[in-house]
C-alpha positions, 0 to 999 in steps of 0.5 A, a space after each residue: 610185727 604184723 596184725 596177723 601175729 597179734 590180737 587186740 587185748 580188748 577185742 571181746 566181741 563175744 563179751 560185748 555183743 551182750 549187754 551186761 544187764 542181760 547176763 546173770 552173774 551167777 551163770 558166769 562161773 558155770 557156763 563158758 557160753 556166758 561171757 565175762 564182760 569188762 567191768 564184771 568184778 569190782 574187786 579181786 576177791 569177788 573174782 576169786 569167789 567165782 573162780 573157786 566155784 568155776 566149771 567153765 572148763 574141765 579143769 574145774 573138776 580136778 582142781 584143789 584150789 583155784 589160783 587167782 593171783 597174788 601181789 600188789 593190787 595196784 602194781 606197775 608190773 603184772 607177771 602172767 604165767 601159764 597155769 598152776 602146778 601141783 604146789 600152786 594147786 595145793 596152796 592156792 598161790 601162784 609161782 611157788 615151789 622151785 620156780 617161785 623161789 627162782 622168780 623171787 630171786 630174779 625180782 630181788 636182783 633188780 630190787 623188786 618184790 612180790 608183795 610190793 612191786 608186782 601182781 602175779 597170775 596165770 592164763 588159767 586159774 586151775 591146774 592142768 593135769 600132769 602140768 600140761 599146757 592149757 588147751 585152747 578151750 580152757 584158756 578161752 574159758 578163763 580169758 575173761 578172768 585174766 582181762 578183768 585182772 588186767 583192768 583191776 590192777 591196771 599195770 604199766 608193764 606186763 611180763 609174759 612168761 612162756 608161749 601160752 601167755 604170749 599166745 593168749 594175750 597177744 596172739 603171737 605164735 612165735 616161740 618165746 626164744 624168738 621174741 623174748 626181751 622185746 618190748 611190745 606196745 599195745 592198748 597203752 601197755 608195754 608187754 615183754 615176753 620172758 622165759 618161764 622160771 621153770 625153763 631156766 631151772 632146766 637150763 642152768 648154764 650162766 654163759 653168755 647167750 644162754 637162757 639165764 644170761 638172757 633173762 638177766 638182760 631182760 630183767 634189767 631192761 624191765 627195771 630200767 623201763 619201770 624207772 623211766 615210766 616212774 620218772 626216775 630214769 
């Protein structure tokens, strides 16, 4: 993978050009021009309070609830989705409904649970209308929140579900089918692009080489890598 295909996870020139001391934290949720420097939030709850009053992009005007994240705040695995859907917007929880049920089953198949082993979040914290992909400006406005979540949780492995997560965290423009299942090491973390559960719901075949079969290979690889990193492999 060439340098043109990726970006440095913590290459936040716009955020780091300004001293945090010169930034009014109360302007962060309402003005996308005000950066979110690394180290802004001491806790996920503090970030959640900002996200629920955030109007850095147009999505803030149509949300019911900001969907910040859920799971173990010290998890070894972080799962990054694209954006909340209708059920997530209504409940304030990520990956619920049919996609969430399937994700929980996938995790359980390799002895992982939402509460204990993973932290789940999205590229954008508010639902895009009609469940469309987040626009680049929306993802950019929300990226500081996501980077702060990565810092706070400090996971060993980050699973990128779908092309939006892949593009916004690693800058890779290739389709998910081209790179899924590959380990990508960057800034001391391991990333793996995987299929989004919603995609698996649209592709039900379990035959060899089909998305569900490929997902099973990928999640077993994740389990093996986690055991290795924990000294259990």
